[in-house]
KOLKOLVO-448568 format. One line per field, with one value per residue: residue number from 1; residue in one letter; y, x, z of N, C-alpha, C in turn. Coordinates in steps of 0.001 Angstrom, whole numbers. Layout:
residues N
nr = NUM;...
rest = a;...
n_Y = Y;...
n_X = X;...
n_Z = Z;...
ca_Y = Y;...
ca_X = X;...
ca_Z = Z;...
c_Y = Y;...
c_X = X;...
c_Z = Z;...
//
This chain:
residues 354
nr = 1;2;3;4;5;6;7;8;9;10;11;12;13;14;15;16;17;18;19;20;21;22;23;24;25;26;27;28;29;30;31;32;33;34;35;36;37;38;39;40;41;42;43;44;45;46;47;48;49;50;51;52;53;54;55;56;57;58;59;60;61;62;63;64;65;66;67;68;69;70;71;72;73;74;75;76;77;78;79;80;81;82;83;84;85;86;87;88;89;90;91;92;93;94;95;96;97;98;99;100;101;102;103;104;105;106;107;108;109;110;111;112;113;114;115;116;117;118;119;120;121;122;123;124;125;126;127;128;129;130;131;132;133;134;135;136;137;138;139;140;141;142;143;144;145;146;147;148;149;150;151;152;153;154;155;156;157;158;159;160;161;162;163;164;165;166;167;168;169;170;171;172;173;174;175;176;177;178;179;180;181;182;183;184;185;186;187;188;189;190;191;192;193;194;195;196;197;198;199;200;201;202;203;204;205;206;207;208;209;210;211;212;213;214;215;216;217;218;219;220;221;222;223;224;225;226;227;228;229;230;231;232;233;234;235;236;237;238;239;240;241;242;243;244;245;246;247;248;249;250;251;252;253;254;255;256;257;258;259;260;261;262;263;264;265;266;267;268;269;270;271;272;273;274;275;276;277;278;279;280;281;282;283;284;285;286;287;288;289;290;291;292;293;294;295;296;297;298;299;300;301;302;303;304;305;306;307;308;309;310;311;312;313;314;315;316;317;318;319;320;321;322;323;324;325;326;327;328;329;330;331;332;333;334;335;336;337;338;339;340;341;342;343;344;345;346;347;348;349;350;351;352;353;354
rest = m;a;r;q;p;g;p;g;d;r;p;t;v;k;d;v;a;l;a;a;n;v;s;p;t;t;v;s;r;v;l;a;g;n;y;p;v;s;t;a;t;r;a;r;v;m;k;a;v;r;e;l;d;f;v;i;n;a;q;a;r;a;l;g;g;g;n;t;k;t;v;a;f;i;v;h;d;l;v;g;p;s;h;a;y;v;g;q;g;v;e;r;q;a;t;a;e;g;r;l;c;l;v;c;t;t;h;g;d;p;q;r;e;r;e;l;i;d;v;m;r;e;q;q;a;e;a;v;v;m;v;g;g;g;s;n;d;e;a;y;v;e;q;m;i;q;t;a;r;a;l;d;k;s;g;s;r;l;v;l;c;g;r;p;p;l;g;s;d;v;p;a;t;v;v;e;y;d;n;e;g;g;a;f;a;m;t;s;y;l;i;s;l;g;h;r;d;i;v;f;l;g;a;g;e;p;g;y;t;t;i;d;g;r;f;r;g;f;v;r;a;h;e;s;h;h;i;p;v;a;p;q;r;r;a;t;i;p;f;d;r;e;s;g;y;l;a;t;r;d;l;l;a;g;g;r;t;f;t;a;i;f;a;v;t;d;v;v;a;s;g;a;l;v;a;l;r;e;a;g;l;r;v;p;e;d;v;s;l;v;g;y;d;d;i;p;l;a;l;d;v;t;p;t;l;t;t;v;h;v;d;h;e;e;l;g;r;t;a;v;r;l;a;l;h;r;e;q;h;a;l;s;q;h;t;v;i;g;t;h;v;v;i;r;d;s;a;g;p;p;p;r;a;v
n_Y = -25557;-25833;-28929;-29523;-30685;-33505;-33867;-35648;-35627;-34793;-31786;-31506;-30659;-30566;-29921;-27313;-26156;-26370;-24756;-22293;-21960;-22616;-24429;-27510;-27447;-24723;-24083;-25520;-24107;-21593;-22202;-23226;-21072;-20709;-19896;-17507;-15959;-14361;-11567;-11503;-14141;-15486;-14447;-15539;-18269;-18406;-17543;-19666;-21650;-20820;-20902;-23602;-24650;-25765;-27767;-27616;-30229;-31416;-33286;-33359;-30762;-30730;-32635;-31229;-29436;-27363;-26090;-26963;-24825;-25037;-25258;-27461;-28355;-30026;-31573;-32674;-32682;-30892;-29828;-28805;-25584;-23973;-25139;-24650;-21875;-21556;-22861;-21088;-18921;-20081;-20622;-18052;-16696;-18303;-17878;-15119;-15265;-16309;-19030;-22335;-23838;-26875;-28899;-31372;-34101;-36063;-37484;-38368;-40584;-42001;-43432;-42593;-39932;-40143;-41162;-39052;-37037;-38210;-38218;-35472;-34818;-36192;-34714;-32402;-30256;-26999;-26411;-28269;-28122;-28915;-29057;-28429;-30265;-32685;-35943;-36927;-39291;-41394;-42904;-41719;-39077;-39507;-40449;-38116;-36485;-37782;-37430;-34633;-34278;-35745;-34283;-31882;-32630;-32982;-30466;-29343;-28259;-28967;-27843;-27034;-26253;-24838;-26815;-28205;-27773;-30169;-30480;-28816;-29272;-30104;-29751;-27757;-25577;-23876;-22764;-21859;-21378;-19828;-22151;-23481;-21242;-19733;-21348;-21350;-18633;-18390;-20228;-19105;-16758;-17724;-18737;-16358;-15274;-16697;-19409;-22818;-25420;-26648;-27957;-29581;-29891;-32173;-33777;-35226;-38126;-39165;-37573;-36115;-33195;-30562;-30683;-31682;-29510;-27533;-28679;-28792;-26060;-25545;-27113;-25961;-23377;-23854;-24864;-22651;-20987;-22366;-24239;-27253;-29529;-30529;-33880;-34934;-35807;-37559;-38446;-39618;-37700;-36736;-33483;-31995;-30463;-32224;-34062;-32449;-31850;-34440;-35256;-33357;-33839;-36437;-35850;-34304;-36201;-37898;-36775;-35095;-32181;-28893;-25653;-24380;-24784;-25518;-25653;-27479;-26531;-23958;-25045;-27443;-26240;-25061;-27244;-28092;-25988;-26315;-28723;-27930;-26078;-27734;-29145;-27327;-25403;-22228;-20106;-17482;-17794;-20130;-22008;-21334;-20975;-21510;-21238;-22122;-20760;-18772;-18555;-17362;-18425;-18073;-15601;-15913;-17574;-17642;-17019;-14779;-16145;-16427;-16733;-18069;-16232;-17014;-16221;-17596;-17388;-15738;-17421;-19393;-17796;-16787;-19156;-20029;-17829;-17702;-20201;-20156;-18100;-18683;-18226;-15485;-15275;-16679;-16679;-16787;-19161;-20620;-19659;-18150;-17384;-15108;-15558;-14554;-13841;-13411;-11641;-12221;-12855;-15319;-16193;-15856;-14961;-17758;-19407;-18342;-20132;-21571
n_X = 49659;46718;45396;45596;43311;43943;44479;42472;40687;37637;36815;36052;33822;35449;37900;37396;36940;39482;40970;39775;40230;38314;35676;34191;31445;30880;31367;29260;27101;27446;27121;24526;23084;21429;22024;23325;26346;29498;30446;33117;33948;32223;33134;35731;35152;33694;35657;37452;35813;35578;38278;38896;37115;34721;31815;28538;26858;23725;22136;23450;23111;20333;20000;21188;19298;18774;17656;17432;17078;15556;13257;10987;9724;7233;6002;3875;5036;7518;6822;4266;3035;1608;2253;4976;5088;3993;5992;8081;7265;7398;10165;11295;10253;11260;14013;14110;13584;15869;16244;17000;15740;14351;13491;11221;9897;6962;5755;3178;3067;1913;3343;5981;5601;5036;7483;9231;8260;8822;11617;12135;11150;12939;15165;14640;13318;11970;9494;7189;6070;3250;2223;-405;-3371;-4733;-5845;-9228;-9676;-10468;-8564;-6190;-6497;-6548;-3967;-2512;-3306;-2108;500;773;603;2808;4913;4535;5164;7860;8748;8433;6427;3488;2430;-254;-698;-2759;-4515;-7362;-8245;-7411;-8822;-10095;-8654;-6186;-2707;-1666;-668;-2704;-3066;-5078;-6836;-9787;-11074;-13438;-15124;-13955;-14429;-17192;-17718;-16618;-18150;-20662;-20260;-20025;-22609;-24024;-23408;-24982;-24628;-25615;-24937;-22275;-19065;-17204;-13950;-11462;-11599;-10500;-9553;-12196;-12320;-10025;-8853;-8522;-9656;-12190;-13196;-13338;-15145;-17392;-17960;-18641;-20982;-22593;-22992;-24640;-26877;-27634;-28588;-30687;-30363;-30081;-27355;-25436;-24703;-21506;-18325;-16576;-13842;-10659;-7791;-4367;-3147;-2140;-974;-1169;-3068;-5331;-5689;-6178;-8455;-10337;-10426;-11478;-13936;-15134;-15208;-17070;-19467;-20977;-22903;-21996;-21457;-19503;-16360;-15072;-12054;-10050;-7571;-5294;-3324;-4444;-6488;-5011;-4290;-6831;-7580;-6002;-7062;-9678;-9218;-8091;-10334;-11690;-13110;-13934;-12671;-13767;-16086;-17431;-17101;-16770;-13991;-12536;-10260;-8328;-6302;-4600;-1918;1147;963;-1691;-1854;-338;-1463;-3622;-6930;-6374;-6651;-9578;-9860;-9479;-8041;-5342;-3249;-482;2207;2009;534;2451;4353;2853;2244;4750;5489;3437;3756;6382;6198;4207;3471;3071;1043;-1196;-3970;-4480;-3907;-5280;-5860;-7591;-7110;-8309;-9921;-10398;-12272;-10709;-11334;-10861;-10214;-11257;-13813;-17263;-20642;-22868;-23018;-25517;-28486;-29039
n_Z = 26225;24260;23044;19621;17285;15146;11523;10633;12670;14405;15911;19415;22176;24407;23269;22401;24888;26111;24384;24835;27482;29432;31153;29892;30394;30448;27774;26575;27629;26464;23730;23692;24559;26750;29292;31569;30627;30879;28798;27947;28341;26617;24179;24066;23884;21440;19696;19849;18794;16134;15290;15563;13858;14735;14789;15848;17433;16700;18128;20592;21475;21784;23840;25829;26544;24861;21661;18185;16564;14214;11550;10200;7045;5636;2797;83;-2544;-4506;-6862;-7405;-7906;-6008;-3539;-3610;-3324;-780;608;101;1634;4203;4354;4113;6341;8375;8010;8562;11224;12188;11882;10637;7712;6890;4181;3337;1452;864;-1165;-1216;423;3288;5244;4899;5580;8341;9208;8598;10300;12770;12669;12671;15172;16809;16198;17482;16241;16104;15016;13073;10001;8279;5025;2729;1723;3966;5055;5741;6876;9578;11036;10172;11083;13850;14187;13541;15638;17815;17009;17168;19938;20802;19659;21036;23668;23397;23135;20685;17840;16121;12998;11068;7869;5670;6191;7939;11487;14115;16406;19316;21628;20890;20748;18508;15841;13601;10378;7996;4849;3480;2065;1206;1088;-965;-3220;-3180;-3722;-6298;-7798;-7462;-8870;-11514;-11794;-11608;-14053;-15678;-16049;-15855;-16076;-14874;-14821;-12339;-12235;-11534;-9236;-6212;-4245;-2086;1081;1054;2255;1103;-1518;-947;492;-1494;-3245;-1612;-1378;-4025;-4335;-2345;-3323;-5527;-4187;-2652;-4592;-5475;-7500;-9218;-8797;-11419;-12453;-11488;-12776;-10794;-10864;-9798;-10137;-10664;-9706;-12023;-15114;-17334;-16462;-16252;-18917;-20084;-18646;-19447;-22170;-22157;-21059;-23040;-25083;-24052;-24628;-23034;-22373;-21458;-20019;-18631;-16943;-13821;-12712;-10436;-9685;-10820;-12439;-13361;-14804;-16874;-18425;-19187;-20819;-23110;-24125;-24712;-26747;-28712;-29376;-30820;-29473;-28171;-25608;-23666;-25177;-26099;-24030;-20632;-18409;-15294;-12483;-9522;-7026;-8124;-9136;-10738;-13342;-14091;-15248;-17470;-19376;-22295;-22970;-20159;-16863;-14982;-11529;-8144;-5628;-3542;-896;-850;24;2287;3849;4520;5873;8050;9392;10385;11963;13961;15170;16225;18014;19869;22508;22692;20888;21735;21514;18852;17517;15735;12652;9973;6662;4287;1034;-2423;-5412;-8533;-11292;-14650;-18064;-18891;-18377;-19104;-20123;-20791;-24015;-26379;-27049;-30189
ca_Y = -25258;-26742;-29917;-29225;-31922;-33897;-33621;-36477;-35574;-33795;-31098;-31780;-29605;-30505;-29179;-25896;-25711;-26204;-23604;-21065;-21955;-22681;-25801;-27974;-27001;-23327;-24117;-25963;-23019;-20550;-22675;-23389;-19759;-20809;-19648;-16271;-16094;-13029;-11224;-11886;-15607;-15855;-14083;-16529;-19546;-18312;-17450;-21037;-22367;-20451;-21364;-25068;-25031;-26682;-27853;-28013;-31438;-31128;-34149;-32957;-29525;-31067;-33285;-30226;-28578;-26302;-26583;-26914;-23639;-25576;-25410;-28486;-28080;-31320;-31324;-33801;-32586;-29533;-29478;-27984;-24181;-23424;-25631;-23974;-20523;-21707;-23172;-19854;-18152;-20768;-20434;-16643;-16334;-19028;-17154;-13861;-15605;-16886;-20488;-23118;-24481;-28159;-29248;-32819;-34460;-37369;-38112;-38968;-41826;-41732;-44014;-41673;-38751;-40456;-41301;-37720;-36345;-38815;-37731;-34071;-34800;-36604;-33625;-31253;-29129;-26144;-26504;-29186;-27510;-29808;-28199;-29072;-30996;-33994;-36869;-36941;-40658;-41388;-43418;-40716;-37955;-39936;-40496;-36745;-35993;-38346;-36780;-33282;-34387;-36195;-33135;-30925;-33135;-32841;-29052;-28931;-27821;-29349;-26711;-27452;-25098;-25190;-27959;-27853;-28169;-31543;-30441;-27667;-29646;-30646;-28710;-27542;-24286;-24101;-21607;-22323;-20334;-20126;-23025;-23643;-19931;-19338;-22114;-20849;-17341;-18584;-20881;-18103;-15840;-18386;-18784;-15000;-15030;-17437;-20827;-23766;-26741;-26372;-29147;-29445;-30739;-32452;-34332;-36169;-39189;-38655;-37485;-35209;-32006;-29408;-30878;-31783;-28160;-26830;-29259;-28355;-24705;-25678;-27616;-25000;-22264;-24308;-24978;-21323;-20380;-23294;-24838;-28623;-29770;-31530;-35012;-34633;-36939;-37444;-39341;-39181;-37369;-35869;-32082;-31443;-29998;-33357;-34644;-31543;-32031;-35736;-35299;-32542;-34561;-37527;-35231;-33928;-37420;-38532;-36167;-34289;-30752;-28019;-24298;-23849;-25715;-25009;-26538;-27464;-25686;-23251;-25941;-28295;-25377;-24845;-28431;-28074;-24980;-26919;-29708;-27202;-25508;-28822;-29543;-26241;-24600;-20958;-19694;-18010;-17675;-21405;-22593;-20551;-21789;-20816;-22065;-21853;-20552;-17517;-18582;-16536;-19061;-17573;-14419;-16257;-18254;-16786;-15777;-14820;-17034;-16045;-17719;-17703;-15837;-17458;-15665;-18771;-17030;-15255;-18625;-19974;-16857;-16752;-20438;-20037;-16762;-18076;-21375;-19811;-17109;-19069;-17655;-14139;-15373;-17822;-16609;-16843;-20365;-21075;-18469;-18392;-16311;-14975;-15732;-13764;-14119;-12469;-11734;-11907;-12958;-16697;-16511;-14931;-15573;-18954;-19100;-18340;-21265;-21187
ca_X = 48963;45602;45608;44985;42876;44671;43794;41275;39865;36571;36948;35030;33580;36641;38938;37012;37122;40915;41441;39232;40581;37095;35214;33259;30090;30754;31237;27894;26178;27591;26557;23078;22504;20352;22554;24121;27805;30068;30764;34504;33993;31543;34008;36831;34603;33355;36921;37960;34924;35947;39634;38896;36087;33877;30424;27679;26087;22315;21630;24034;22458;18996;20120;21588;18170;18573;16948;18273;16711;15213;11851;10844;8644;6919;5036;3698;6099;7986;6460;3064;3397;1034;3087;6270;4957;3861;7337;8872;6875;7958;11616;11639;9974;12226;15274;13959;13581;17166;16145;17284;14536;14566;12373;11077;8755;6369;5267;1879;3217;1666;4405;7124;5231;5241;8916;9837;7867;9582;13000;12153;10960;14215;16114;14190;12896;11043;8175;7061;4998;2643;1625;-1305;-4497;-4542;-6957;-10255;-9793;-10460;-7291;-5160;-6707;-6109;-2504;-2015;-3534;-1039;1740;791;873;4188;5781;4376;5915;9300;9058;8250;5075;2907;1782;-1064;-724;-3681;-5302;-8273;-7773;-7650;-9658;-9764;-7743;-4954;-1671;-1162;-934;-3448;-3226;-5739;-7519;-11209;-11096;-14832;-15658;-13448;-15150;-18573;-17739;-16360;-19313;-21734;-19953;-20414;-24069;-24507;-23228;-26023;-24282;-26411;-24303;-20865;-18275;-16147;-12915;-10266;-11927;-9547;-10187;-13003;-11567;-8881;-9476;-8538;-10606;-13523;-13637;-13695;-16379;-18500;-18302;-19295;-22342;-23353;-23387;-25813;-28010;-28074;-29293;-31779;-30044;-29573;-25969;-25352;-23838;-20099;-17410;-15680;-12699;-9438;-6695;-3324;-3453;-1130;-1474;-1513;-4321;-6400;-5869;-6790;-9798;-11208;-10590;-12428;-15239;-15668;-15471;-18251;-20661;-21762;-22975;-21750;-21112;-18381;-15525;-14394;-10908;-9731;-6376;-4918;-2534;-5430;-7173;-4147;-4438;-8183;-7600;-5425;-8019;-10810;-8770;-7936;-11683;-12264;-13974;-13342;-12825;-14960;-17283;-18150;-17020;-16020;-13032;-11991;-9357;-8202;-4946;-4037;-471;1510;503;-3020;-1670;469;-2268;-4502;-7131;-5961;-7560;-10367;-9463;-9603;-6728;-4868;-1925;247;3414;1591;123;3660;4947;2017;2382;6010;5459;2565;4301;7579;5850;2863;3131;2551;-138;-1950;-5371;-4605;-3254;-6071;-6090;-8122;-6784;-9384;-9690;-11342;-12298;-10027;-12017;-10028;-10861;-11622;-15209;-18267;-21973;-22934;-23437;-26956;-29005;-29352
ca_Z = 24963;24039;22000;18332;16643;13951;10254;10478;13887;14505;17199;20413;23159;25260;22537;22457;26270;26341;23613;25415;28905;30257;31321;28855;30745;30008;26309;26260;27950;25447;22471;23837;24776;27740;30634;31509;30556;30667;27415;27660;28231;25373;23060;24002;23409;20028;18967;19764;17869;14762;14971;15469;12891;15492;14352;16964;17206;16996;19194;21870;21893;22252;25144;26796;26886;23890;20494;16995;15782;12907;11169;9165;6097;5032;1733;-838;-3550;-4757;-8232;-7379;-7664;-4778;-2443;-3682;-2773;677;1079;75;2822;5370;4375;4339;7728;9200;7898;9295;12656;12533;11894;9444;7192;6243;3316;3164;619;1204;-2396;-950;1183;4712;6055;4828;6348;9763;9465;8582;11534;13869;12574;13101;16636;17393;15976;18282;15407;16847;14395;11945;9219;7299;4006;1777;2289;4564;4896;6779;7370;11043;11540;9895;11993;15188;14150;13585;17006;18644;16572;17736;21379;20970;19371;22125;24824;23129;23004;19301;17542;14840;12334;9935;6966;4607;6645;9035;12820;14559;17603;20167;22705;20294;20730;17151;15221;12364;9505;6782;4101;3318;903;781;744;-2269;-4239;-3167;-4402;-7723;-8399;-7476;-9968;-12761;-11821;-11881;-15483;-16375;-16211;-15087;-16193;-14592;-14476;-11332;-12838;-10747;-7925;-5639;-3486;-971;2333;882;2827;206;-2607;-345;826;-2724;-3787;-745;-1788;-5329;-4105;-1530;-4178;-6277;-3265;-2225;-5717;-5804;-8788;-9046;-9192;-12481;-12068;-11704;-13000;-9643;-11037;-9128;-11048;-10088;-9992;-12913;-16406;-18187;-15977;-16655;-20361;-20364;-18069;-20293;-23442;-21897;-20820;-24354;-25834;-23479;-25192;-22094;-22655;-20324;-20475;-17846;-16182;-12623;-12480;-9012;-9545;-12050;-13277;-14033;-15771;-18047;-19267;-19747;-21872;-24320;-24644;-25297;-28022;-29679;-29791;-31592;-28609;-27760;-24208;-22996;-26023;-26126;-22687;-19648;-17663;-14125;-11686;-8084;-6481;-8620;-9303;-11897;-14576;-14438;-16085;-18639;-20387;-23092;-22225;-18753;-16139;-13810;-10526;-6729;-5129;-2226;-611;-375;767;3600;4573;5095;6836;9251;10075;11137;12972;15077;15858;16989;19051;20302;23807;22443;20026;22262;21115;17390;17028;14584;11839;8630;5722;3307;-405;-3204;-6845;-9421;-12582;-15817;-19391;-19308;-18041;-19615;-20186;-21632;-25391;-26586;-27818;-31580
c_Y = -26296;-27697;-29494;-30544;-32202;-33682;-34418;-36420;-34508;-33114;-31399;-30564;-29444;-29728;-27683;-25348;-25466;-24958;-22284;-20916;-21826;-24152;-26211;-27531;-25574;-23254;-24489;-24860;-21893;-20969;-22819;-22052;-19737;-20545;-18383;-16538;-14704;-12825;-11674;-13399;-16069;-15575;-15095;-17855;-19479;-18170;-18847;-21870;-22077;-21019;-22875;-25572;-26067;-26604;-28374;-29235;-31214;-31991;-33734;-31682;-29830;-31707;-32290;-29245;-27440;-26797;-26359;-25707;-24010;-25619;-26421;-28203;-29377;-31147;-32541;-33823;-31124;-29047;-28551;-26536;-23624;-23869;-24918;-22576;-20550;-21968;-21956;-18985;-18746;-20474;-18994;-16228;-17044;-18318;-15845;-14079;-16225;-18396;-21081;-23800;-25762;-28530;-30754;-33102;-35867;-38158;-38871;-40243;-41541;-42285;-43109;-40402;-38990;-40535;-39940;-36943;-36889;-38320;-36292;-33933;-35187;-35495;-32359;-30030;-28318;-26232;-27477;-28736;-28493;-28958;-29005;-29889;-32338;-34850;-36709;-38331;-40692;-41850;-42390;-39539;-38304;-39979;-39087;-36122;-36492;-37712;-35399;-33330;-34841;-35062;-32120;-31348;-32944;-31380;-28521;-28548;-28319;-28139;-27238;-26227;-25449;-26420;-27522;-28325;-29612;-31605;-29340;-27993;-30197;-29527;-28555;-26119;-24555;-22782;-22127;-21131;-20773;-20887;-23154;-22316;-19452;-20043;-21673;-19544;-17508;-19218;-19915;-17103;-16451;-18449;-17411;-14631;-15769;-18912;-21712;-25182;-26547;-27667;-28776;-30428;-30917;-32995;-35305;-37282;-38585;-38653;-36612;-33800;-30824;-29547;-31004;-30397;-27402;-27384;-28889;-26941;-24688;-26100;-26585;-23810;-22639;-24325;-23602;-20583;-21287;-23883;-26257;-28726;-30853;-32661;-34733;-35907;-36869;-38450;-38755;-38908;-36604;-34431;-31441;-31107;-31153;-33977;-33768;-31681;-33324;-35805;-34499;-33223;-35707;-36992;-34872;-35165;-38121;-37903;-35342;-32822;-29968;-26669;-23718;-24987;-24964;-26006;-26378;-26698;-24985;-24161;-26893;-27489;-25174;-26038;-28486;-27106;-25546;-27893;-29023;-26624;-26585;-29280;-28447;-25350;-23357;-20688;-18180;-18055;-18957;-22061;-21646;-21487;-20968;-21793;-21680;-21782;-19199;-17506;-17758;-17101;-18487;-16343;-14735;-16954;-17230;-17547;-15923;-15451;-16344;-17131;-17204;-17412;-16379;-16876;-16767;-18400;-16531;-16410;-19241;-19089;-16860;-18024;-20468;-19014;-17160;-19254;-21013;-18842;-17407;-18541;-16258;-14171;-16535;-17848;-16711;-18052;-21098;-19831;-18874;-17168;-16286;-15254;-14801;-14105;-13009;-12652;-11305;-12216;-14315;-17079;-15432;-15607;-16826;-18586;-19168;-19547;-20792;-21704
c_X = 47871;45926;44884;44566;43698;43849;42514;40338;38782;36710;35769;34837;34794;37764;38653;37264;38594;41441;40978;39571;39343;36714;34310;31818;29857;30603;29810;26883;26241;26900;25044;22379;21415;20821;23413;25624;28363;30444;32162;34630;33356;32439;35136;36331;34329;34605;37505;37131;35327;37310;39702;37901;35147;32435;29588;26874;24646;21780;22173;23380;21072;19035;20508;20490;17966;17684;17827;17977;16407;13703;11799;9594;8378;5770;4973;4810;6483;7628;5253;3389;2840;1836;4435;6194;4714;5238;8235;8547;7436;9447;11994;11374;10940;13578;15220;14007;14903;17160;16564;16000;14909;13328;12361;9832;8282;5973;3960;1924;3024;2756;5635;6832;5468;6719;9606;9501;8654;11028;13089;11935;12259;15255;15742;13894;11861;9624;8243;5831;4513;1869;746;-2367;-4087;-5767;-7941;-10458;-9593;-9126;-6175;-5276;-6223;-4592;-1913;-2220;-2434;308;1866;1149;2303;5167;5721;5180;7412;9717;8929;6787;4646;2172;1055;-1280;-1576;-4499;-6232;-7727;-8145;-8578;-9182;-8749;-6414;-3914;-1041;-1505;-1591;-3572;-3809;-6334;-8949;-11423;-12508;-15430;-15207;-14179;-16608;-18662;-17538;-17563;-20484;-21518;-20359;-21932;-24645;-24359;-24270;-25748;-25128;-25857;-22792;-20176;-17259;-15055;-11728;-10552;-10852;-10287;-11021;-12183;-10335;-9364;-9567;-9621;-12019;-14067;-14081;-14986;-17584;-18940;-19049;-20748;-23185;-23809;-24616;-27044;-28549;-28820;-30426;-31612;-29530;-28120;-25957;-24436;-22386;-19292;-16333;-14530;-11467;-8354;-5633;-3589;-2346;-1755;-1946;-2842;-5511;-6728;-6632;-8221;-10779;-11452;-11589;-13840;-15903;-16024;-16735;-19552;-21487;-21757;-22771;-21336;-19924;-17651;-14909;-13276;-10418;-8457;-6113;-4136;-3449;-6163;-6331;-4203;-5796;-8273;-7068;-6413;-9215;-10423;-8638;-9291;-12387;-13195;-13230;-13638;-12726;-16205;-18112;-18204;-16224;-15135;-12476;-11137;-9376;-6716;-4371;-2517;-117;1068;-835;-2949;-945;-328;-3125;-5791;-6654;-7066;-8269;-10160;-9718;-8210;-6494;-3473;-1066;1478;3056;1114;1332;4296;4167;2172;3631;5977;4611;3130;5490;7283;4468;2479;2542;1263;-1026;-3392;-5569;-3875;-4078;-6477;-6578;-7834;-7838;-8938;-10657;-11209;-11562;-10620;-11071;-10830;-11430;-13052;-16127;-19617;-21967;-23389;-24950;-27357;-29418;-30747
c_Z = 24747;22904;20730;17680;15399;12701;10094;11654;13775;15856;18116;21316;24062;24585;22585;23860;26575;25631;24223;26895;29794;30389;30154;29128;30283;28491;25917;26526;26922;24154;22540;24011;25821;29169;30562;31576;30261;29205;27026;27476;26941;24158;22917;23436;21904;19155;18785;18791;16431;14381;14787;14420;13513;14993;15509;16575;17633;18129;20546;22370;22456;23624;26227;27130;25928;22769;19280;16113;14343;12740;10037;8342;5345;4047;818;-1882;-3732;-6156;-8265;-7042;-6360;-3562;-2418;-3085;-1265;1271;1092;1284;4084;5474;4698;5784;8674;9180;8679;10803;13099;12623;10554;9016;6461;5441;3082;2322;944;-34;-2158;-152;2680;5623;6061;5627;7836;10110;9511;9854;12712;13865;13067;14611;17339;17277;16748;17421;16182;16311;13227;11167;8159;6303;3064;2477;2864;4322;6048;7351;8882;11615;11326;10849;13393;15258;14249;14973;17935;18296;17183;19221;21652;20706;20502;23353;24646;22976;21600;19088;16177;14274;11099;9049;5748;4920;7776;10375;13160;15768;18527;21254;22191;20207;19347;16713;13876;11606;8200;6042;3857;2017;333;341;-622;-3392;-4326;-3962;-5906;-8419;-8491;-8603;-11302;-12898;-12150;-13355;-16320;-16555;-15303;-15180;-16107;-14187;-13394;-11725;-11904;-9383;-7485;-4930;-2362;318;2236;1189;1870;-857;-2071;-19;-419;-3327;-2927;-1114;-3105;-5153;-3363;-2363;-5010;-5376;-2883;-3333;-6217;-7206;-8542;-9496;-10264;-12033;-12442;-11917;-11930;-9743;-10352;-10167;-10272;-10517;-10823;-14269;-17275;-17774;-16342;-18127;-20661;-19837;-18931;-21631;-23292;-21712;-22152;-25181;-25341;-23938;-24226;-22516;-21371;-20853;-19718;-17149;-15016;-12325;-11048;-8698;-10869;-12998;-14045;-15108;-17029;-18996;-19929;-20921;-23189;-24948;-25310;-26651;-29096;-30211;-30582;-30794;-28145;-26285;-24160;-23873;-26038;-24744;-21792;-18837;-16509;-13328;-10218;-7751;-6868;-8567;-10542;-13239;-15040;-15335;-17394;-19734;-21128;-23390;-20779;-17911;-14979;-12757;-9121;-6187;-3723;-2029;16;452;2167;4472;5275;6140;8149;10057;10951;12266;14189;15872;16739;18133;19616;21673;23641;21624;20459;21765;19605;16812;15969;13805;10455;7767;4621;1881;-1145;-4689;-7598;-10816;-13700;-17085;-19742;-18981;-18558;-19607;-21054;-23045;-25527;-27416;-29204;-31950
//
């Protein structure tokens, strides 16, 4: 009779092998799924696994040449709604593919980001999905290039979701959206309504890819219509409601005249809306207000928010699908998802001069 582990013992591969009357090598092959094994043998091994409540060790599986069937999702935080919807897409596609999804947050700390990637590489995660804008800093980009190559050597894959590519020769899957194009279209829409003094609200630190892309679209729209870009208050703020509120309040206190605000996200726009109301300004009769992302919040505010639509969940789903099946999608490892303007009630023509 096979030895039954004691109450405090953790079952081993040898215990499973004894219970199934096979060799430990056969047990490893069944669990890894990388070697042909007869149906009857596989059934005996899996029966022993269930009876012994055996838990497969991820490191042992990786050393045996298998993988942990894990997708890692690394993001700045879980509070931002757009990131949450990308994460939902990542998780749903990972589940559909029979993978476990691990969620990790960096809180904006580059050192923590590196540490998390290293842990996922050691764990043999099939894909490491980086969500949200990264930095254009030369040292950071070089570090990400080395990270992509290290993951590739270990059989894993770096996936940049909502970030630009690192270079044509870098082994990474890139799924981004037309960040600059969306901002160009929105700014052009405001200009078509007659606005000539538009505030770009919510600038991040220079080199932050998402915000830089949106600001480039904002500037390019002005240039294409031969309109000077009014001086922008490029102060660094977190992209939350409170920051949008405070930045708009400061803007109004500074005495600058403007007819429209292009908030860098819908959440920032929601804070700006409160500040405008407190100042006695009507939206859109006195000031037009638009956002970016088209999260459900855009429909919950009054007036409903004109914004740029991004299919965040599809962004996450596509990232996982292309990374896990990169051999079948070799020609589409860099994919750009389109954006478009959603016109609602928060933007209109500028007020007429009295």
